[in-house]
Structures are given as C-alpha cells and as structure tokens.
N, CA and C atoms as a LAMMPS dump frame, in Angstrom:
ITEM: TIMESTEP
0
ITEM: NUMBER OF ATOMS
621
ITEM: BOX BOUNDS ff ff ff
-5.0000000000000000e+02 5.0000000000000000e+02
-5.0000000000000000e+02 5.0000000000000000e+02
-5.0000000000000000e+02 5.0000000000000000e+02
ITEM: ATOMS id mol type element x y z
1 1 1 N 3.522 -6.402 -26.054
2 1 2 C 2.158 -6.775 -24.707
3 1 3 C 2.937 -5.763 -23.798
4 2 1 N 2.155 -5.656 -22.804
5 2 2 C 1.75 -4.425 -21.892
6 2 3 C 1.974 -5.059 -20.626
7 3 1 N 3.344 -4.687 -20.069
8 3 2 C 3.658 -5.351 -18.722
9 3 3 C 2.593 -5.115 -17.524
10 4 1 N 2.214 -6.923 -17.377
11 4 2 C 1.331 -7.052 -15.5
12 4 3 C 1.783 -5.946 -14.351
13 5 1 N 1.219 -5.429 -14.16
14 5 2 C 1.739 -3.907 -12.983
15 5 3 C 1.192 -4.736 -11.721
16 6 1 N 1.384 -4.807 -10.826
17 6 2 C 1.189 -5.315 -8.996
18 6 3 C 1.351 -4.124 -8.251
19 7 1 N 0.139 -3.739 -7.622
20 7 2 C 0.734 -2.687 -6.547
21 7 3 C 0.392 -3.745 -5.498
22 8 1 N 1.686 -3.568 -4.193
23 8 2 C 1.447 -4.713 -2.973
24 8 3 C 1.8 -3.218 -2.314
25 9 1 N 0.422 -2.81 -1.002
26 9 2 C 0.93 -2.223 0.499
27 9 3 C 1.314 -2.864 1.22
28 10 1 N 2.775 -2.696 1.854
29 10 2 C 3.523 -3.067 2.982
30 10 3 C 3.043 -2.479 3.737
31 11 1 N 1.918 -3.366 4.961
32 11 2 C 1.39 -2.98 6.292
33 11 3 C 2.819 -2.365 7.016
34 12 1 N 2.548 -1.203 7.506
35 12 2 C 3.561 -0.71 8.729
36 12 3 C 3.453 -1.633 9.926
37 13 1 N 2.469 -1.834 10.324
38 13 2 C 3.165 -3.031 11.271
39 13 3 C 3.998 -3.629 10.9
40 14 1 N 4.056 -4.293 10.161
41 14 2 C 4.805 -5.551 9.9
42 14 3 C 6.435 -5.413 10.289
43 15 1 N 6.626 -3.506 9.77
44 15 2 C 8.083 -3.718 10.553
45 15 3 C 9.034 -3.673 11.835
46 16 1 N 7.718 -4.022 12.797
47 16 2 C 8.563 -4.01 14.255
48 16 3 C 8.347 -5.351 14.292
49 17 1 N 8.405 -6.498 12.781
50 17 2 C 8.737 -8.02 13.229
51 17 3 C 10.552 -7.974 13.416
52 18 1 N 10.995 -8.837 13.797
53 18 2 C 12.795 -9.085 14.258
54 18 3 C 12.455 -9.726 12.72
55 19 1 N 11.524 -10.465 12.161
56 19 2 C 12.131 -11.074 10.893
57 19 3 C 11.71 -10.528 9.89
58 20 1 N 11.395 -9.438 9.644
59 20 2 C 10.477 -8.325 8.548
60 20 3 C 11.317 -8.605 7.693
61 21 1 N 13.079 -7.922 7.213
62 21 2 C 13.58 -8.104 6.704
63 21 3 C 13.765 -9.501 5.517
64 22 1 N 14.158 -10.487 6.137
65 22 2 C 14.106 -12.337 5.494
66 22 3 C 12.835 -12.537 5.282
67 23 1 N 11.91 -11.877 6.171
68 23 2 C 10.775 -12.571 5.441
69 23 3 C 10.099 -12.002 4.145
70 24 1 N 9.96 -10.572 4.216
71 24 2 C 9.49 -9.814 2.943
72 24 3 C 10.586 -10.083 1.6
73 25 1 N 11.679 -10.4 1.886
74 25 2 C 12.561 -11.056 0.567
75 25 3 C 12.029 -11.943 -0.096
76 26 1 N 11.626 -13.375 1.407
77 26 2 C 10.787 -14.274 0.676
78 26 3 C 9.862 -14.348 0.044
79 27 1 N 9.187 -13.635 0.755
80 27 2 C 7.484 -13.347 0.441
81 27 3 C 7.526 -12.754 -0.875
82 28 1 N 8.111 -11.761 -1.419
83 28 2 C 8.79 -11.101 -2.736
84 28 3 C 9.08 -12.444 -3.864
85 29 1 N 10.325 -12.7 -3.385
86 29 2 C 10.765 -14.498 -4.317
87 29 3 C 9.688 -15.219 -4.351
88 30 1 N 9.241 -15.271 -3.766
89 30 2 C 8.08 -16.775 -3.77
90 30 3 C 6.875 -16.012 -4.473
91 31 1 N 6.331 -14.678 -4.489
92 31 2 C 5.266 -14.143 -5.452
93 31 3 C 6.444 -13.834 -7.054
94 32 1 N 7.037 -13.781 -7.466
95 32 2 C 7.805 -13.777 -8.106
96 32 3 C 7.866 -15.049 -9.135
97 33 1 N 8.199 -16.06 -8.412
98 33 2 C 8.471 -17.668 -9.173
99 33 3 C 7.338 -18.103 -9.411
100 34 1 N 6.124 -17.573 -8.582
101 34 2 C 4.743 -17.597 -8.982
102 34 3 C 4.162 -17.086 -9.886
103 35 1 N 4.571 -16.159 -10.417
104 35 2 C 3.886 -15.288 -11.434
105 35 3 C 5.152 -14.242 -11.788
106 36 1 N 6.071 -14.95 -12.664
107 36 2 C 7.173 -14.587 -13.278
108 36 3 C 7.114 -12.844 -13.515
109 37 1 N 7.922 -12.095 -14.234
110 37 2 C 7.784 -11.338 -15.385
111 37 3 C 6.786 -10.126 -14.469
112 38 1 N 6.58 -8.993 -15.166
113 38 2 C 5.429 -7.973 -14.783
114 38 3 C 6.465 -7.134 -13.58
115 39 1 N 5.495 -5.996 -13.241
116 39 2 C 6.252 -5.359 -12.702
117 39 3 C 5.226 -5.242 -11.244
118 40 1 N 6.329 -4.87 -9.91
119 40 2 C 6.165 -5.091 -8.378
120 40 3 C 6.124 -3.412 -8.047
121 41 1 N 4.972 -2.729 -7.799
122 41 2 C 5.217 -1.402 -6.998
123 41 3 C 4.876 -1.752 -5.854
124 42 1 N 5.684 -1.582 -4.56
125 42 2 C 5.735 -1.575 -3.59
126 42 3 C 5.334 -0.313 -2.723
127 43 1 N 4.676 0.056 -1.821
128 43 2 C 3.781 0.815 -0.9
129 43 3 C 3.898 0.388 0.534
130 44 1 N 4.589 1.415 1.334
131 44 2 C 4.832 0.963 2.283
132 44 3 C 3.943 1.673 3.547
133 45 1 N 3.292 1.307 4.272
134 45 2 C 2.358 2.392 5.547
135 45 3 C 3.16 2.583 6.834
136 46 1 N 2.423 3.356 7.118
137 46 2 C 2.956 4.434 8.72
138 46 3 C 2.973 3.589 9.607
139 47 1 N 2.285 2.728 9.705
140 47 2 C 2.171 1.653 10.869
141 47 3 C 2.497 2.402 12.348
142 48 1 N 3.859 1.545 13.206
143 48 2 C 3.779 2.64 14.25
144 48 3 C 3.818 4.272 14.468
145 49 1 N 4.193 4.857 13.253
146 49 2 C 5.019 6.138 13.311
147 49 3 C 3.585 6.838 13.142
148 50 1 N 2.222 6.288 12.172
149 50 2 C 1.059 7.006 12.094
150 50 3 C 0.322 6.951 13.44
151 51 1 N 0.807 5.315 13.963
152 51 2 C -0.194 5.598 15.187
153 51 3 C -0.178 6.012 16.268
154 52 1 N 1.485 6.761 16.719
155 52 2 C 1.928 7.673 17.429
156 52 3 C 1.151 8.75 16.864
157 53 1 N 1.352 9.35 15.575
158 53 2 C 0.284 10.525 15.293
159 53 3 C -1.015 10.433 15.592
160 54 1 N -1.215 9.818 15.242
161 54 2 C -2.928 9.272 16.168
162 54 3 C -2.987 9.729 17.407
163 55 1 N -2.495 9.04 18.14
164 55 2 C -2.352 9.261 19.937
165 55 3 C -2.23 10.546 19.926
166 56 1 N -1.059 11.645 19.295
167 56 2 C -1.2 13.003 19.787
168 56 3 C -2.199 13.96 19.353
169 57 1 N -2.841 13.179 18.265
170 57 2 C -4.006 13.677 17.585
171 57 3 C -5.237 13.843 18.662
172 58 1 N -4.997 12.595 19.089
173 58 2 C -6.643 12.048 19.97
174 58 3 C -6.43 13.115 21.312
175 59 1 N -5.411 13.535 21.773
176 59 2 C -5.176 13.733 23.062
177 59 3 C -5.07 15.308 22.577
178 60 1 N -4.727 16.192 21.297
179 60 2 C -4.412 17.37 21.285
180 60 3 C -4.884 17.553 19.623
181 61 1 N -6.419 17.739 19.592
182 61 2 C -6.48 17.14 18.306
183 61 3 C -5.777 18.518 17.009
184 62 1 N -4.959 17.76 16.229
185 62 2 C -4.391 18.872 15.028
186 62 3 C -5.989 19.043 13.697
187 63 1 N -5.595 19.962 12.815
188 63 2 C -6.499 20.399 11.558
189 63 3 C -6.469 18.959 11.129
190 64 1 N -7.649 18.477 10.516
191 64 2 C -8.27 17.118 10.161
192 64 3 C -7.115 17.386 8.592
193 65 1 N -6.76 18.47 8.316
194 65 2 C -5.694 18.125 6.582
195 65 3 C -4.175 18.328 7.526
196 66 1 N -4.216 19.16 8.216
197 66 2 C -2.562 18.691 8.708
198 66 3 C -2.371 17.347 9.236
199 67 1 N -3.248 16.712 9.932
200 67 2 C -3.04 15.087 10.298
201 67 3 C -3.024 14.801 8.999
202 68 1 N -3.272 14.535 8.441
203 68 2 C -3.295 14.011 6.883
204 68 3 C -2.055 14.351 6.151
205 69 1 N -1.911 15.15 6.075
206 69 2 C -0.574 15.32 5.739
207 69 3 C 0.731 14.891 6.531
208 70 1 N 0.675 14.951 7.592
209 70 2 C 1.751 14.759 8.921
210 70 3 C 1.967 13.13 8.492
211 71 1 N 0.733 11.984 8.291
212 71 2 C 0.55 11.105 8.36
213 71 3 C 1.34 10.706 6.813
214 72 1 N 1.207 11.542 5.75
215 72 2 C 1.73 10.829 4.295
216 72 3 C 3.188 11.254 4.926
217 73 1 N 3.685 12.01 5.225
218 73 2 C 5.435 12.333 5.533
219 73 3 C 5.618 11.329 6.823
220 74 1 N 4.898 10.442 7.44
221 74 2 C 5.321 9.796 8.095
222 74 3 C 5.31 8.459 7.452
223 75 1 N 4.387 8.305 6.566
224 75 2 C 4.32 7.013 5.515
225 75 3 C 5.628 7.174 4.855
226 76 1 N 5.909 8.343 4.258
227 76 2 C 7.507 8.475 3.879
228 76 3 C 8.841 7.871 4.239
229 77 1 N 8.601 8.684 5.861
230 77 2 C 9.775 7.911 6.354
231 77 3 C 9.902 6.167 6.59
232 78 1 N 8.625 5.642 6.774
233 78 2 C 8.213 4.093 6.857
234 78 3 C 9.267 3.936 6.022
235 79 1 N 8.753 4.557 4.549
236 79 2 C 9.208 3.579 3.373
237 79 3 C 10.838 4.193 3.136
238 80 1 N 11.344 5.38 3.38
239 80 2 C 12.696 5.31 3.805
240 80 3 C 13.469 4.065 4.226
241 81 1 N 13.246 3.957 5.376
242 81 2 C 13.452 2.915 6.236
243 81 3 C 13.519 1.681 5.741
244 82 1 N 11.986 1.164 5.036
245 82 2 C 12.549 0.158 4.494
246 82 3 C 13.687 0.035 3.195
247 83 1 N 13.542 1.087 2.311
248 83 2 C 14.561 1.663 1.591
249 83 3 C 16.158 0.885 1.908
250 84 1 N 15.769 1.844 3.207
251 84 2 C 17.414 1.243 3.59
252 84 3 C 17.513 -0.256 3.901
253 85 1 N 16.577 -0.997 4.4
254 85 2 C 17.066 -2.022 4.949
255 85 3 C 17.101 -2.941 3.789
256 86 1 N 16.355 -2.562 2.347
257 86 2 C 16.4 -3.237 1.187
258 86 3 C 16.837 -2.565 0.448
259 87 1 N 18.218 -2.141 0.001
260 87 2 C 18.818 -1.462 -0.746
261 87 3 C 18.344 -1.889 -2.192
262 88 1 N 18.089 -2.863 -2.08
263 88 2 C 17.856 -3.748 -3.774
264 88 3 C 17.097 -3.585 -4.254
265 89 1 N 15.499 -2.913 -3.533
266 89 2 C 14.622 -2.509 -4.019
267 89 3 C 15.057 -1.116 -4.782
268 90 1 N 14.545 -0.63 -6.056
269 90 2 C 14.89 0.63 -6.476
270 90 3 C 13.702 1.699 -5.784
271 91 1 N 14.108 2.546 -5.499
272 91 2 C 12.936 3.459 -4.63
273 91 3 C 12.796 4.802 -5.819
274 92 1 N 11.854 4.896 -5.73
275 92 2 C 10.925 6.08 -6.372
276 92 3 C 10.471 6.83 -6.417
277 93 1 N 10.505 8.067 -6.245
278 93 2 C 9.529 9.367 -5.872
279 93 3 C 9.026 10.066 -6.776
280 94 1 N 9.256 10.253 -8.102
281 94 2 C 8.439 10.483 -9.497
282 94 3 C 7.61 9.204 -10.05
283 95 1 N 6.104 10.049 -9.928
284 95 2 C 5.261 9.131 -10.687
285 95 3 C 5.785 9.167 -11.926
286 96 1 N 5.814 10.014 -12.887
287 96 2 C 6.806 9.733 -14.246
288 96 3 C 7.96 8.842 -14.681
289 97 1 N 8.729 8.654 -13.213
290 97 2 C 9.723 7.764 -13.421
291 97 3 C 8.942 6.419 -13.105
292 98 1 N 7.793 6.073 -12.136
293 98 2 C 7.457 4.582 -11.892
294 98 3 C 6.931 4.682 -13.581
295 99 1 N 5.797 5.507 -14.23
296 99 2 C 5.406 5.009 -15.094
297 99 3 C 6.314 4.457 -16.061
298 100 1 N 7.577 4.727 -16.249
299 100 2 C 8.204 4.164 -17.764
300 100 3 C 9.05 2.924 -17.184
301 101 1 N 9.289 2.973 -15.563
302 101 2 C 9.729 1.815 -15.249
303 101 3 C 8.716 0.583 -15.086
304 102 1 N 7.283 0.574 -14.684
305 102 2 C 6.207 0.038 -14.849
306 102 3 C 6.313 -0.554 -16.388
307 103 1 N 7.125 -0.14 -17.68
308 103 2 C 6.576 -0.614 -18.791
309 103 3 C 7.615 -1.693 -18.733
310 104 1 N 8.513 -2.099 -17.865
311 104 2 C 9.383 -3.33 -18.053
312 104 3 C 9.274 -4.174 -16.281
313 105 1 N 9.632 -5.538 -16.84
314 105 2 C 9.441 -6.138 -15.283
315 105 3 C 10.474 -5.77 -14.182
316 106 1 N 10.291 -5.712 -13.132
317 106 2 C 10.965 -5.041 -12.265
318 106 3 C 10.115 -4.781 -10.743
319 107 1 N 11.09 -3.687 -9.965
320 107 2 C 10.535 -3.98 -8.516
321 107 3 C 10.828 -2.325 -8.487
322 108 1 N 9.882 -1.609 -7.77
323 108 2 C 9.628 -0.295 -7.507
324 108 3 C 9.036 -0.092 -6.218
325 109 1 N 10.358 0.283 -5.525
326 109 2 C 9.636 0.901 -4.012
327 109 3 C 9.005 2.502 -4.345
328 110 1 N 7.701 2.911 -4.155
329 110 2 C 7.414 4.142 -4.64
330 110 3 C 6.897 4.959 -3.119
331 111 1 N 7.677 5.992 -3.072
332 111 2 C 7.336 6.847 -2.705
333 111 3 C 6.099 8.297 -2.211
334 112 1 N 5.328 8.173 -2.306
335 112 2 C 4.397 8.48 -2.601
336 112 3 C 3.772 10.357 -2.386
337 113 1 N 4.237 10.873 -1.369
338 113 2 C 3.984 12.055 -1.2
339 113 3 C 3.957 13.045 -2.342
340 114 1 N 5.152 13.197 -3.217
341 114 2 C 4.76 14.2 -4.327
342 114 3 C 3.906 14.099 -5.271
343 115 1 N 3.459 12.543 -5.208
344 115 2 C 2.616 12.059 -6.352
345 115 3 C 1.271 12.211 -5.489
346 116 1 N 1.251 12.215 -3.938
347 116 2 C -0.199 12.719 -3.38
348 116 3 C -0.459 13.801 -3.662
349 117 1 N 0.778 15.098 -3.323
350 117 2 C 0.748 16.556 -3.568
351 117 3 C 0.378 16.912 -4.614
352 118 1 N 0.764 16.754 -6.166
353 118 2 C 0.714 17.435 -6.729
354 118 3 C 0.157 16.54 -8.067
355 119 1 N 0.176 14.961 -8.193
356 119 2 C -0.011 14.625 -9.185
357 119 3 C -1.528 14.109 -9.31
358 120 1 N -1.629 13.096 -8.419
359 120 2 C -2.711 12.557 -8.1
360 120 3 C -4.096 13.139 -8.331
361 121 1 N -4.144 14.66 -7.796
362 121 2 C -5.538 15.761 -7.906
363 121 3 C -5.844 15.699 -9.402
364 122 1 N -4.456 15.637 -10.155
365 122 2 C -5.251 16.327 -11.581
366 122 3 C -5.42 14.834 -12.354
367 123 1 N -5.169 13.529 -11.494
368 123 2 C -5.457 12.35 -12.655
369 123 3 C -6.805 12.45 -12.587
370 124 1 N -7.297 11.403 -14.059
371 124 2 C -8.837 11.15 -13.953
372 124 3 C -9.3 10.31 -13.016
373 125 1 N -10.378 10.14 -12.463
374 125 2 C -11.534 9.378 -11.559
375 125 3 C -11.7 10.278 -10.385
376 126 1 N -11.812 9.08 -9.052
377 126 2 C -12.31 9.92 -8.055
378 126 3 C -10.905 10.032 -7.239
379 127 1 N -10.737 11.467 -7.206
380 127 2 C -9.037 11.261 -6.305
381 127 3 C -9.802 11.148 -4.848
382 128 1 N -8.937 11.448 -4.236
383 128 2 C -8.682 11.259 -2.66
384 128 3 C -9.116 12.179 -1.648
385 129 1 N -9.682 12.254 -0.742
386 129 2 C -10.138 13.087 0.471
387 129 3 C -8.811 13.347 1.382
388 130 1 N -9.079 14.153 1.989
389 130 2 C -8.008 14.288 3.102
390 130 3 C -8.817 13.821 4.332
391 131 1 N -8.279 13.313 4.977
392 131 2 C -8.542 12.709 6.62
393 131 3 C -8.105 11.685 6.804
394 132 1 N -8.61 10.989 8.442
395 132 2 C -7.863 9.854 8.822
396 132 3 C -8.96 8.807 8.567
397 133 1 N -9.896 8.97 7.447
398 133 2 C -10.675 7.805 6.887
399 133 3 C -9.845 7.399 5.321
400 134 1 N -8.254 8.046 5.41
401 134 2 C -7.92 7.784 4.099
402 134 3 C -6.619 7.334 4.396
403 135 1 N -6.18 5.838 4.295
404 135 2 C -5.366 5.553 5.214
405 135 3 C -4.084 4.76 3.551
406 136 1 N -3 4.354 3.877
407 136 2 C -2.306 4.005 2.666
408 136 3 C -2.877 2.611 1.806
409 137 1 N -4.214 2.536 2.721
410 137 2 C -4.721 1.253 1.858
411 137 3 C -5.467 2.094 0.6
412 138 1 N -5.923 3.035 0.835
413 138 2 C -7.071 4.238 -0.429
414 138 3 C -5.694 4.349 -0.68
415 139 1 N -4.572 4.992 -0.863
416 139 2 C -3.534 5.564 -1.201
417 139 3 C -3.13 4.807 -1.974
418 140 1 N -2.87 3.183 -2.059
419 140 2 C -2.226 2.194 -2.802
420 140 3 C -3.424 1.79 -3.54
421 141 1 N -4.849 1.643 -3.526
422 141 2 C -5.852 1.349 -4.351
423 141 3 C -5.78 2.444 -5.73
424 142 1 N -5.946 3.853 -4.82
425 142 2 C -5.497 4.967 -6.298
426 142 3 C -4.304 4.782 -6.922
427 143 1 N -3.228 4.577 -6.33
428 143 2 C -2.119 4.456 -7.28
429 143 3 C -2.233 3.465 -8.289
430 144 1 N -2.902 2.626 -7.988
431 144 2 C -2.873 1.038 -8.538
432 144 3 C -3.905 1.209 -9.789
433 145 1 N -5.012 2.082 -9.392
434 145 2 C -5.886 2.435 -10.428
435 145 3 C -5.919 3.147 -11.479
436 146 1 N -4.493 4.528 -11.354
437 146 2 C -3.841 5.398 -12.094
438 146 3 C -2.746 5.024 -12.946
439 147 1 N -2.179 3.429 -12.246
440 147 2 C -1.176 2.728 -12.782
441 147 3 C -2.07 2.075 -13.949
442 148 1 N -3.176 1.336 -13.791
443 148 2 C -3.564 0.437 -14.533
444 148 3 C -3.331 -1.187 -14.293
445 149 1 N -3.63 -1.235 -12.762
446 149 2 C -2.587 -2.123 -12.504
447 149 3 C -3.334 -3.547 -12.339
448 150 1 N -3.345 -4.395 -12.305
449 150 2 C -3.641 -5.487 -12.862
450 150 3 C -4.575 -5.901 -11.377
451 151 1 N -3.777 -6.016 -10.14
452 151 2 C -3.942 -6.132 -8.88
453 151 3 C -3.542 -5.572 -8.254
454 152 1 N -4.37 -5.384 -6.646
455 152 2 C -4.088 -4.822 -5.821
456 152 3 C -3.362 -5.707 -4.522
457 153 1 N -2.528 -5.804 -4.023
458 153 2 C -1.994 -6.587 -3.026
459 153 3 C -2.274 -6.147 -1.378
460 154 1 N -2.677 -6.22 -0.705
461 154 2 C -2.674 -5.521 0.696
462 154 3 C -2.045 -6.268 1.622
463 155 1 N -0.788 -6.591 2.276
464 155 2 C -0.169 -7.009 2.715
465 155 3 C -0.245 -6.508 4.216
466 156 1 N -0.707 -7.691 5.279
467 156 2 C -1.419 -6.744 6.679
468 156 3 C -0.571 -7.997 7.881
469 157 1 N -1.074 -7.959 9.052
470 157 2 C -0.233 -8.501 9.896
471 157 3 C -1.524 -9.697 10.21
472 158 1 N -2.669 -9.187 10.097
473 158 2 C -3.611 -10.581 10.18
474 158 3 C -4.57 -11.008 8.894
475 159 1 N -4.942 -11.695 8.501
476 159 2 C -5.975 -12.377 7.101
477 159 3 C -7.233 -11.912 7.41
478 160 1 N -8.058 -11.928 6.516
479 160 2 C -9.658 -11.549 6.108
480 160 3 C -9.957 -12.551 6.305
481 161 1 N -11.045 -12.261 7.419
482 161 2 C -12.285 -13.098 7.57
483 161 3 C -13.113 -13.845 6.419
484 162 1 N -14.06 -14.563 6.406
485 162 2 C -15.023 -14.682 5.023
486 162 3 C -15.398 -13.341 4.844
487 163 1 N -16.519 -13.073 6.046
488 163 2 C -17.154 -12.057 6.018
489 163 3 C -16.328 -10.576 5.419
490 164 1 N -15.147 -10.774 5.366
491 164 2 C -14.326 -9.496 5.295
492 164 3 C -13.925 -9.615 3.455
493 165 1 N -13.16 -10.514 3.126
494 165 2 C -13.341 -10.984 2.06
495 165 3 C -14.565 -11.182 1.129
496 166 1 N -16.11 -10.595 1.348
497 166 2 C -17.159 -10.738 0.478
498 166 3 C -18 -9.782 0.797
499 167 1 N -17.232 -8.773 2.011
500 167 2 C -18.062 -7.622 2.039
501 167 3 C -17.478 -6.541 2.438
502 168 1 N -17.353 -5.543 1.983
503 168 2 C -16.248 -4.287 2.208
504 168 3 C -16.851 -3.685 3.504
505 169 1 N -18.11 -3.718 3.595
506 169 2 C -18.148 -2.895 5.09
507 169 3 C -18.416 -3.658 6.198
508 170 1 N -17.678 -5.368 6.07
509 170 2 C -17.421 -5.574 7.082
510 170 3 C -15.763 -5.442 7.795
511 171 1 N -15.09 -5.351 6.08
512 171 2 C -13.671 -4.971 6.275
513 171 3 C -13.627 -3.77 7.194
514 172 1 N -14.147 -2.996 6.398
515 172 2 C -14.186 -1.331 7.333
516 172 3 C -14.459 -1.545 8.822
517 173 1 N -15.6 -2.223 9.087
518 173 2 C -15.759 -2.734 10.632
519 173 3 C -14.797 -3.4 11.487
520 174 1 N -14.449 -3.856 10.779
521 174 2 C -13.233 -4.954 11.617
522 174 3 C -11.928 -4.489 11.322
523 175 1 N -11.861 -2.913 10.924
524 175 2 C -10.301 -2.262 10.855
525 175 3 C -9.668 -2.574 9.942
526 176 1 N -9.84 -3.569 8.93
527 176 2 C -9.086 -4.295 7.908
528 176 3 C -8.695 -3.229 6.731
529 177 1 N -9.716 -2.077 6.231
530 177 2 C -8.908 -1.514 5.209
531 177 3 C -10.081 0.067 5.962
532 178 1 N -9.443 1.401 5.078
533 178 2 C -9.856 2.045 5.785
534 178 3 C -11.109 2.49 5.574
535 179 1 N -11.927 3.692 5.689
536 179 2 C -13.35 3.765 5.669
537 179 3 C -13.617 4.05 3.998
538 180 1 N -12.624 4.864 3.303
539 180 2 C -12.721 5.058 1.744
540 180 3 C -12.485 4.323 0.845
541 181 1 N -11.692 3.276 1.505
542 181 2 C -11.426 2.206 0.432
543 181 3 C -12.694 1.371 -0.452
544 182 1 N -13.903 1.122 -0.294
545 182 2 C -14.594 0.82 -1.21
546 182 3 C -14.978 1.306 -1.652
547 183 1 N -14.862 2.865 -1.748
548 183 2 C -14.982 3.491 -3.232
549 183 3 C -14.378 3.112 -4.167
550 184 1 N -12.995 2.772 -3.741
551 184 2 C -12.29 2.589 -4.945
552 184 3 C -12.061 1.103 -5.101
553 185 1 N -12.168 0.19 -4.579
554 185 2 C -12.05 -1.368 -4.761
555 185 3 C -12.734 -1.544 -5.788
556 186 1 N -13.985 -1.431 -6.336
557 186 2 C -14.918 -1.805 -7.192
558 186 3 C -14.465 -1.088 -8.65
559 187 1 N -13.227 -0.305 -9.01
560 187 2 C -12.26 0.153 -9.99
561 187 3 C -11.546 -0.707 -10.481
562 188 1 N -11.364 -1.612 -9.411
563 188 2 C -9.931 -2.367 -9.694
564 188 3 C -10.114 -4.01 -9.888
565 189 1 N -9.531 -4.226 -10.837
566 189 2 C -9.645 -6.071 -11.462
567 189 3 C -9.756 -7.118 -10.368
568 190 1 N -8.673 -6.785 -9.505
569 190 2 C -8.657 -7.847 -8.484
570 190 3 C -8.2 -6.804 -7.382
571 191 1 N -8.138 -7.349 -5.916
572 191 2 C -7.994 -7 -4.605
573 191 3 C -7.526 -8.362 -3.995
574 192 1 N -6.553 -8.614 -3.437
575 192 2 C -6.017 -9.63 -2.875
576 192 3 C -5.221 -9.344 -1.257
577 193 1 N -5.376 -9.924 -0.469
578 193 2 C -4.889 -10.001 1.363
579 193 3 C -4.19 -10.813 1.351
580 194 1 N -2.735 -10.852 1.792
581 194 2 C -1.984 -11.661 2.132
582 194 3 C -1.351 -11.046 3.539
583 195 1 N -0.928 -12.047 4.221
584 195 2 C -0.552 -11.991 5.76
585 195 3 C 1.103 -12.556 5.499
586 196 1 N 1.85 -12.704 6.158
587 196 2 C 3.317 -12.669 5.958
588 196 3 C 3.696 -13.752 7.53
589 197 1 N 3.284 -14.538 7.972
590 197 2 C 3.72 -15.81 8.653
591 197 3 C 5.435 -16.691 8.303
592 198 1 N 5.963 -16.008 8.963
593 198 2 C 7.237 -17.004 9.044
594 198 3 C 7.724 -17.068 7.788
595 199 1 N 7.844 -16.149 6.949
596 199 2 C 8.441 -15.912 5.828
597 199 3 C 7.335 -16.414 4.754
598 200 1 N 6.473 -17.05 4.783
599 200 2 C 5.723 -17.267 3.798
600 200 3 C 4.532 -16.118 3.567
601 201 1 N 3.304 -16.67 2.688
602 201 2 C 2.304 -15.701 2.834
603 201 3 C 0.89 -16.657 2.469
604 202 1 N 0.096 -15.945 2.888
605 202 2 C -1.402 -16.78 2.849
606 202 3 C -2.499 -15.588 2.437
607 203 1 N -2.792 -16.285 1.334
608 203 2 C -3.315 -15.337 -0.228
609 203 3 C -4.959 -15.594 0.099
610 204 1 N -5.562 -14.523 -0.032
611 204 2 C -7.039 -14.624 -0.338
612 204 3 C -7.474 -13.572 -1.367
613 205 1 N -8.579 -13.511 -1.648
614 205 2 C -8.657 -12.566 -3.206
615 205 3 C -10.182 -11.786 -2.666
616 206 1 N -10.395 -10.6 -3.087
617 206 2 C -11.733 -10.134 -2.977
618 206 3 C -11.699 -9.583 -4.38
619 207 1 N -12.92 -9.86 -5.06
620 207 2 C -13.282 -9.106 -6.597
621 207 3 C -14.257 -8.019 -6.105
C-alpha cells in the first residue's frame, strides 16, 4: 500500500509570530494524531524576506527572472531558519531523496531551490513560469502534483472566506493565493486552508 503524501506550505508571515515554534509543533502533532501514518512534506514561504525584496523591486525594478530567483533564494533562507528552530524535522534538498523518503511515514522539510532549477522543468505536466505571479503557493502545488500527493495544505495567517473557498478567482483577488495557482489547483485531489491560532488550526477545504 502506498504511503499517503501531504504537502503543507507554511506561510512565511507566520515566522514572525512569537509563539511560532510551539504553535507549529502543536499543529503538526495534532494533524498526525488526526491522520496517523503518511508522509508530511513541509515547504516554507519567504514571508517578510520576500516582502522586502518586493519593496526593493518596486523602487528599483529587477529583471523579472532575476526577481523570481532571488525570491526563491530567500525562501530557501526562510526554510533554513525554520530548520534551525525545529531540528527534529529532517531537512531535504534533493528531490530524488525526497521521493525515497515519502515511500515511508515521516516528516520532511523540503528546500526547493535545486528542484526548481533543474528537476521541475523536466517533469511531466504544466511547469512553473517565472515572475511575481508565482509564489510558494504555486511551488507547493506543483511539488504536490509531482509527488502524487493526496492533499495540499496551505497554512496561512488568515482563513479563507466562503467565496475564496468556492472560487479561485476570489482567492486570487483577495491575495490568499497567487495568480498562477488556479492553473494547478484543479490537478490536485484536495486543497485545504488552515490557520494557526493559539497553537491550533481551523480547517477548510477546496476541491
């Protein structure tokens, strides 16, 4: 029997919370208790690091491709910071190693830069373009598709409204997901949003 894979994107804005480390531990423990077994692949967004890059790009514009890859580098830094805070999460940079790990239950904190540079463009399906319209939301969605994940979970600083849960155009307009995300969402069996209030979570699903 194949191990069920869940890809969870951790919103970078959550990293500035003073209770982030205990809250994220509590959240993950609760998910594992609710749905034991399976493999959780965790991907961290760039949050305030990428926000600072956006501000710089707004004042002195970068080439669109350069801005995209600098944002990926900042995502990598944010992920490494989380890895330092949570050393019990096994950090993985190789996509091949990640695939091997997902054959067994466990947790992997995935750093996606090498995957995006060399592996993702060669994999079947709709590949990711470059630009500000592609954020860690779409990266997590593409990773989930490539891994054959049963669920993509987006851990956000705010919950989805009923309209955003039902219509991707509203989710894009509200800034809940990036503009490219709707092109990938329909290829996933399930997409869920969660928030992280007081160490807990509030789950809502989109299909």
